[in-house]
GUKEKOL-596749 format. One record per atom (N, C-alpha, C): x, y, z; atom name; residue in one letter; residue number from 1. Coordinates in nm, 3 decimals, decimal comma. Atoms other than C-alpha are relative to their C-alpha. Layout:
BEGIN
{X->X Y->Y Z->Z atomo->CA residuo->a num->NUM} $
...
//
This chain:
BEGIN
{X->-0,030 Y->-0,021 Z->0,118 atomo->N residuo->m num->1} $
{X->15,522 Y->-22,590 Z->-12,940 atomo->CA residuo->m num->1} $
{X->0,136 Y->0,062 Z->-0,020 atomo->C residuo->m num->1} $
{X->-0,142 Y->0,054 Z->0,005 atomo->N residuo->k num->2} $
{X->15,854 Y->-22,682 Z->-13,073 atomo->CA residuo->k num->2} $
{X->0,030 Y->-0,045 Z->-0,121 atomo->C residuo->k num->2} $
{X->-0,003 Y->-0,038 Z->0,139 atomo->N residuo->v num->3} $
{X->16,043 Y->-22,711 Z->-13,393 atomo->CA residuo->v num->3} $
{X->0,052 Y->-0,208 Z->-0,012 atomo->C residuo->v num->3} $
{X->-0,040 Y->0,158 Z->0,020 atomo->N residuo->y num->4} $
{X->16,103 Y->-23,150 Z->-13,455 atomo->CA residuo->y num->4} $
{X->0,027 Y->-0,037 Z->-0,123 atomo->C residuo->y num->4} $
{X->-0,065 Y->0,043 Z->0,133 atomo->N residuo->d num->5} $
{X->16,335 Y->-23,301 Z->-13,713 atomo->CA residuo->d num->5} $
{X->-0,092 Y->-0,133 Z->-0,086 atomo->C residuo->d num->5} $
{X->0,110 Y->0,091 Z->0,128 atomo->N residuo->r num->6} $
{X->16,050 Y->-23,572 Z->-13,785 atomo->CA residuo->r num->6} $
{X->-0,122 Y->0,015 Z->0,128 atomo->C residuo->r num->6} $
{X->0,106 Y->-0,007 Z->-0,010 atomo->N residuo->p num->7} $
{X->15,682 Y->-23,631 Z->-13,688 atomo->CA residuo->p num->7} $
{X->0,019 Y->-0,052 Z->0,120 atomo->C residuo->p num->7} $
{X->0,017 Y->0,057 Z->-0,115 atomo->N residuo->e num->8} $
{X->15,786 Y->-23,894 Z->-13,408 atomo->CA residuo->e num->8} $
{X->0,005 Y->0,041 Z->0,070 atomo->C residuo->e num->8} $
{X->-0,088 Y->-0,066 Z->-0,182 atomo->N residuo->e num->9} $
{X->15,983 Y->-23,652 Z->-13,173 atomo->CA residuo->e num->9} $
{X->-0,115 Y->0,031 Z->0,042 atomo->C residuo->e num->9} $
{X->0,144 Y->-0,087 Z->-0,032 atomo->N residuo->g num->10} $
{X->15,647 Y->-23,470 Z->-13,144 atomo->CA residuo->g num->10} $
{X->-0,113 Y->-0,098 Z->0,099 atomo->C residuo->g num->10} $
{X->0,101 Y->0,167 Z->-0,070 atomo->N residuo->l num->11} $
{X->15,437 Y->-23,823 Z->-13,091 atomo->CA residuo->l num->11} $
{X->0,021 Y->0,013 Z->0,091 atomo->C residuo->l num->11} $
{X->-0,105 Y->0,067 Z->-0,131 atomo->N residuo->r num->12} $
{X->15,721 Y->-23,940 Z->-12,840 atomo->CA residuo->r num->12} $
{X->-0,058 Y->0,137 Z->0,083 atomo->C residuo->r num->12} $
{X->0,030 Y->-0,062 Z->-0,099 atomo->N residuo->d num->13} $
{X->15,668 Y->-23,599 Z->-12,635 atomo->CA residuo->d num->13} $
{X->-0,123 Y->-0,004 Z->0,037 atomo->C residuo->d num->13} $
{X->0,190 Y->-0,014 Z->-0,050 atomo->N residuo->a num->14} $
{X->15,247 Y->-23,599 Z->-12,661 atomo->CA residuo->a num->14} $
{X->0,038 Y->-0,132 Z->0,119 atomo->C residuo->a num->14} $
{X->-0,004 Y->0,139 Z->-0,061 atomo->N residuo->m num->15} $
{X->15,277 Y->-23,981 Z->-12,549 atomo->CA residuo->m num->15} $
{X->0,076 Y->0,073 Z->0,167 atomo->C residuo->m num->15} $
{X->-0,061 Y->-0,078 Z->-0,085 atomo->N residuo->r num->16} $
{X->15,525 Y->-23,841 Z->-12,268 atomo->CA residuo->r num->16} $
{X->-0,063 Y->0,059 Z->0,063 atomo->C residuo->r num->16} $
{X->0,016 Y->-0,113 Z->-0,059 atomo->N residuo->l num->17} $
{X->15,362 Y->-23,532 Z->-12,174 atomo->CA residuo->l num->17} $
{X->-0,180 Y->-0,118 Z->0,081 atomo->C residuo->l num->17} $
{X->0,142 Y->0,048 Z->-0,119 atomo->N residuo->a num->18} $
{X->14,972 Y->-23,772 Z->-12,113 atomo->CA residuo->a num->18} $
{X->0,012 Y->-0,078 Z->0,043 atomo->C residuo->a num->18} $
{X->0,005 Y->0,098 Z->-0,068 atomo->N residuo->r num->19} $
{X->15,154 Y->-24,061 Z->-11,947 atomo->CA residuo->r num->19} $
{X->-0,019 Y->0,090 Z->0,130 atomo->C residuo->r num->19} $
{X->0,034 Y->-0,111 Z->-0,121 atomo->N residuo->g num->20} $
{X->15,252 Y->-23,737 Z->-11,685 atomo->CA residuo->g num->20} $
{X->-0,110 Y->0,014 Z->0,030 atomo->C residuo->g num->20} $
{X->0,127 Y->-0,045 Z->0,000 atomo->N residuo->m num->21} $
{X->14,941 Y->-23,593 Z->-11,679 atomo->CA residuo->m num->21} $
{X->-0,128 Y->-0,157 Z->0,078 atomo->C residuo->m num->21} $
{X->0,076 Y->0,064 Z->-0,068 atomo->N residuo->t num->22} $
{X->14,773 Y->-23,945 Z->-11,622 atomo->CA residuo->t num->22} $
{X->0,062 Y->-0,057 Z->0,120 atomo->C residuo->t num->22} $
{X->-0,042 Y->0,064 Z->-0,124 atomo->N residuo->h num->23} $
{X->14,971 Y->-24,074 Z->-11,323 atomo->CA residuo->h num->23} $
{X->-0,014 Y->0,148 Z->0,112 atomo->C residuo->h num->23} $
{X->0,043 Y->-0,106 Z->-0,148 atomo->N residuo->k num->24} $
{X->14,919 Y->-23,718 Z->-11,173 atomo->CA residuo->k num->24} $
{X->-0,082 Y->0,026 Z->0,052 atomo->C residuo->k num->24} $
{X->0,135 Y->-0,054 Z->-0,070 atomo->N residuo->w num->25} $
{X->14,567 Y->-23,699 Z->-11,182 atomo->CA residuo->w num->25} $
{X->-0,037 Y->-0,126 Z->0,108 atomo->C residuo->w num->25} $
{X->0,018 Y->0,142 Z->-0,067 atomo->N residuo->a num->26} $
{X->14,579 Y->-24,102 Z->-11,057 atomo->CA residuo->a num->26} $
{X->0,032 Y->0,016 Z->0,129 atomo->C residuo->a num->26} $
{X->-0,098 Y->-0,008 Z->-0,169 atomo->N residuo->a num->27} $
{X->14,809 Y->-23,979 Z->-10,772 atomo->CA residuo->a num->27} $
{X->-0,153 Y->0,116 Z->0,056 atomo->C residuo->a num->27} $
{X->0,142 Y->-0,053 Z->-0,099 atomo->N residuo->m num->28} $
{X->14,470 Y->-23,726 Z->-10,663 atomo->CA residuo->m num->28} $
{X->-0,077 Y->-0,014 Z->-0,021 atomo->C residuo->m num->28} $
{X->0,064 Y->0,116 Z->-0,034 atomo->N residuo->e num->29} $
{X->14,259 Y->-24,048 Z->-10,671 atomo->CA residuo->e num->29} $
{X->-0,157 Y->0,094 Z->-0,130 atomo->C residuo->e num->29} $
{X->0,118 Y->-0,047 Z->0,066 atomo->N residuo->l num->30} $
{X->14,052 Y->-23,794 Z->-10,984 atomo->CA residuo->l num->30} $
{X->-0,041 Y->-0,104 Z->-0,114 atomo->C residuo->l num->30} $
{X->0,062 Y->0,087 Z->0,096 atomo->N residuo->l num->31} $
{X->13,882 Y->-24,014 Z->-11,254 atomo->CA residuo->l num->31} $
{X->0,072 Y->0,076 Z->-0,144 atomo->C residuo->l num->31} $
{X->-0,004 Y->0,001 Z->0,140 atomo->N residuo->v num->32} $
{X->13,947 Y->-23,794 Z->-11,581 atomo->CA residuo->v num->32} $
{X->0,105 Y->0,098 Z->0,058 atomo->C residuo->v num->32} $
{X->-0,098 Y->-0,124 Z->0,046 atomo->N residuo->g num->33} $
{X->14,285 Y->-23,600 Z->-11,665 atomo->CA residuo->g num->33} $
{X->0,004 Y->0,158 Z->-0,044 atomo->C residuo->g num->33} $
{X->0,014 Y->-0,171 Z->0,103 atomo->N residuo->g num->34} $
{X->14,404 Y->-23,253 Z->-11,774 atomo->CA residuo->g num->34} $
{X->0,041 Y->-0,090 Z->-0,151 atomo->C residuo->g num->34} $
{X->-0,087 Y->0,065 Z->0,184 atomo->N residuo->g num->35} $
{X->14,515 Y->-23,282 Z->-12,134 atomo->CA residuo->g num->35} $
{X->0,127 Y->0,102 Z->0,045 atomo->C residuo->g num->35} $
{X->-0,134 Y->-0,081 Z->0,025 atomo->N residuo->k num->36} $
{X->14,811 Y->-23,147 Z->-12,260 atomo->CA residuo->k num->36} $
{X->0,045 Y->-0,006 Z->-0,186 atomo->C residuo->k num->36} $
{X->-0,021 Y->-0,011 Z->0,096 atomo->N residuo->s num->37} $
{X->14,921 Y->-23,079 Z->-12,624 atomo->CA residuo->s num->37} $
{X->0,112 Y->0,018 Z->-0,086 atomo->C residuo->s num->37} $
{X->-0,114 Y->-0,059 Z->0,071 atomo->N residuo->v num->38} $
{X->15,183 Y->-23,040 Z->-12,860 atomo->CA residuo->v num->38} $
{X->-0,013 Y->0,041 Z->-0,137 atomo->C residuo->v num->38} $
{X->0,057 Y->-0,069 Z->0,113 atomo->N residuo->l num->39} $
{X->15,176 Y->-22,811 Z->-13,156 atomo->CA residuo->l num->39} $
{X->0,210 Y->-0,018 Z->-0,047 atomo->C residuo->l num->39} $
{X->-0,120 Y->0,003 Z->0,077 atomo->N residuo->a num->40} $
{X->15,511 Y->-22,902 Z->-13,405 atomo->CA residuo->a num->40} $
{X->-0,020 Y->0,096 Z->-0,051 atomo->C residuo->a num->40} $
{X->0,023 Y->-0,118 Z->0,062 atomo->N residuo->i num->41} $
{X->15,598 Y->-22,617 Z->-13,595 atomo->CA residuo->i num->41} $
{X->0,155 Y->-0,020 Z->-0,114 atomo->C residuo->i num->41} $
{X->-0,069 Y->-0,002 Z->0,053 atomo->N residuo->p num->42} $
{X->15,782 Y->-22,585 Z->-13,862 atomo->CA residuo->p num->42} $
{X->0,179 Y->0,064 Z->-0,010 atomo->C residuo->p num->42} $
{X->-0,158 Y->-0,091 Z->-0,004 atomo->N residuo->g num->43} $
{X->16,071 Y->-22,320 Z->-13,786 atomo->CA residuo->g num->43} $
{X->-0,064 Y->0,108 Z->0,118 atomo->C residuo->g num->43} $
{X->0,003 Y->-0,084 Z->-0,046 atomo->N residuo->v num->44} $
{X->16,070 Y->-22,071 Z->-13,594 atomo->CA residuo->v num->44} $
{X->-0,102 Y->0,119 Z->-0,030 atomo->C residuo->v num->44} $
{X->0,121 Y->-0,118 Z->0,036 atomo->N residuo->l num->45} $
{X->15,754 Y->-21,797 Z->-13,545 atomo->CA residuo->l num->45} $
{X->0,037 Y->0,073 Z->0,025 atomo->C residuo->l num->45} $
{X->0,006 Y->-0,191 Z->-0,035 atomo->N residuo->s num->46} $
{X->15,699 Y->-21,412 Z->-13,594 atomo->CA residuo->s num->46} $
{X->-0,083 Y->0,014 Z->0,137 atomo->C residuo->s num->46} $
{X->0,095 Y->-0,113 Z->-0,112 atomo->N residuo->e num->47} $
{X->15,499 Y->-21,261 Z->-13,287 atomo->CA residuo->e num->47} $
{X->-0,123 Y->-0,060 Z->-0,049 atomo->C residuo->e num->47} $
{X->0,150 Y->0,010 Z->0,043 atomo->N residuo->d num->48} $
{X->15,227 Y->-21,269 Z->-13,488 atomo->CA residuo->d num->48} $
{X->-0,038 Y->-0,130 Z->-0,054 atomo->C residuo->d num->48} $
{X->0,054 Y->0,111 Z->0,054 atomo->N residuo->d num->49} $
{X->15,239 Y->-21,608 Z->-13,671 atomo->CA residuo->d num->49} $
{X->-0,044 Y->-0,107 Z->0,121 atomo->C residuo->d num->49} $
{X->0,052 Y->0,064 Z->-0,153 atomo->N residuo->r num->50} $
{X->15,273 Y->-21,766 Z->-13,302 atomo->CA residuo->r num->50} $
{X->-0,152 Y->0,047 Z->0,074 atomo->C residuo->r num->50} $
{X->0,119 Y->-0,012 Z->-0,058 atomo->N residuo->r num->51} $
{X->14,971 Y->-21,562 Z->-13,165 atomo->CA residuo->r num->51} $
{X->-0,109 Y->-0,068 Z->-0,101 atomo->C residuo->r num->51} $
{X->0,120 Y->0,046 Z->0,134 atomo->N residuo->g num->52} $
{X->14,755 Y->-21,634 Z->-13,519 atomo->CA residuo->g num->52} $
{X->-0,031 Y->-0,144 Z->0,009 atomo->C residuo->g num->52} $
{X->0,009 Y->0,137 Z->-0,028 atomo->N residuo->l num->53} $
{X->14,843 Y->-22,022 Z->-13,449 atomo->CA residuo->l num->53} $
{X->-0,058 Y->-0,054 Z->0,174 atomo->C residuo->l num->53} $
{X->0,028 Y->0,057 Z->-0,146 atomo->N residuo->l num->54} $
{X->14,765 Y->-22,017 Z->-13,083 atomo->CA residuo->l num->54} $
{X->-0,144 Y->0,038 Z->-0,003 atomo->C residuo->l num->54} $
{X->0,183 Y->0,004 Z->0,047 atomo->N residuo->h num->55} $
{X->14,411 Y->-21,871 Z->-13,189 atomo->CA residuo->h num->55} $
{X->-0,046 Y->-0,099 Z->-0,068 atomo->C residuo->h num->55} $
{X->0,029 Y->0,094 Z->0,065 atomo->N residuo->r num->56} $
{X->14,383 Y->-22,114 Z->-13,424 atomo->CA residuo->r num->56} $
{X->-0,015 Y->-0,126 Z->0,091 atomo->C residuo->r num->56} $
{X->0,006 Y->0,136 Z->-0,070 atomo->N residuo->f num->57} $
{X->14,417 Y->-22,426 Z->-13,181 atomo->CA residuo->f num->57} $
{X->-0,062 Y->0,040 Z->0,111 atomo->C residuo->f num->57} $
{X->0,117 Y->-0,067 Z->-0,107 atomo->N residuo->g num->58} $
{X->14,242 Y->-22,216 Z->-12,910 atomo->CA residuo->g num->58} $
{X->-0,152 Y->-0,090 Z->-0,022 atomo->C residuo->g num->58} $
{X->0,121 Y->0,008 Z->0,085 atomo->N residuo->a num->59} $
{X->13,932 Y->-22,223 Z->-13,144 atomo->CA residuo->a num->59} $
{X->0,018 Y->-0,126 Z->-0,043 atomo->C residuo->a num->59} $
{X->0,055 Y->0,148 Z->0,041 atomo->N residuo->l num->60} $
{X->13,967 Y->-22,619 Z->-13,228 atomo->CA residuo->l num->60} $
{X->0,031 Y->-0,071 Z->0,109 atomo->C residuo->l num->60} $
{X->0,035 Y->0,096 Z->-0,168 atomo->N residuo->l num->61} $
{X->13,986 Y->-22,701 Z->-12,840 atomo->CA residuo->l num->61} $
{X->-0,183 Y->0,044 Z->0,001 atomo->C residuo->l num->61} $
{X->0,132 Y->-0,018 Z->-0,061 atomo->N residuo->n num->62} $
{X->13,690 Y->-22,518 Z->-12,802 atomo->CA residuo->n num->62} $
{X->-0,100 Y->-0,092 Z->-0,070 atomo->C residuo->n num->62} $
{X->0,055 Y->0,119 Z->0,051 atomo->N residuo->t num->63} $
{X->13,530 Y->-22,722 Z->-13,069 atomo->CA residuo->t num->63} $
{X->-0,020 Y->-0,133 Z->0,033 atomo->C residuo->t num->63} $
{X->0,018 Y->0,113 Z->-0,041 atomo->N residuo->v num->64} $
{X->13,618 Y->-23,049 Z->-12,931 atomo->CA residuo->v num->64} $
{X->-0,029 Y->0,031 Z->0,121 atomo->C residuo->v num->64} $
{X->0,039 Y->-0,022 Z->-0,218 atomo->N residuo->l num->65} $
{X->13,535 Y->-22,905 Z->-12,541 atomo->CA residuo->l num->65} $
{X->-0,212 Y->-0,042 Z->-0,103 atomo->C residuo->l num->65} $
{X->0,146 Y->-0,033 Z->0,011 atomo->N residuo->g num->66} $
{X->13,166 Y->-22,819 Z->-12,744 atomo->CA residuo->g num->66} $
{X->-0,050 Y->-0,122 Z->-0,012 atomo->C residuo->g num->66} $
{X->0,026 Y->0,177 Z->0,058 atomo->N residuo->c num->67} $
{X->13,131 Y->-23,232 Z->-12,900 atomo->CA residuo->c num->67} $
{X->0,017 Y->-0,034 Z->0,093 atomo->C residuo->c num->67} $
{X->0,005 Y->0,075 Z->-0,099 atomo->N residuo->l num->68} $
{X->13,241 Y->-23,322 Z->-12,573 atomo->CA residuo->l num->68} $
{X->-0,146 Y->0,018 Z->0,118 atomo->C residuo->l num->68} $
{X->0,164 Y->0,022 Z->-0,115 atomo->N residuo->r num->69} $
{X->12,942 Y->-23,189 Z->-12,384 atomo->CA residuo->r num->69} $
{X->-0,056 Y->0,026 Z->-0,024 atomo->C residuo->r num->69} $
{X->0,164 Y->0,049 Z->0,028 atomo->N residuo->h num->70} $
{X->12,689 Y->-23,263 Z->-12,608 atomo->CA residuo->h num->70} $
{X->-0,021 Y->-0,151 Z->-0,043 atomo->C residuo->h num->70} $
{X->0,029 Y->0,124 Z->-0,007 atomo->N residuo->e num->71} $
{X->12,750 Y->-23,637 Z->-12,597 atomo->CA residuo->e num->71} $
{X->-0,129 Y->-0,043 Z->0,091 atomo->C residuo->e num->71} $
//
């Protein structure tokens, strides 16, 4: 969770994290890797706003994981 000046900076962070996870999981000889996320926020969030964002993001991930389990 970070404030970025431009969306491209958040994308760059996400791609860097994805590459790192790919290498990490490949080194362990696993066929699938772990996930990473980047949340680009417009500015510093209050504790309540931060908690709410993380709860909504968790709900989104649960939806995506549920879809993947049913394929």
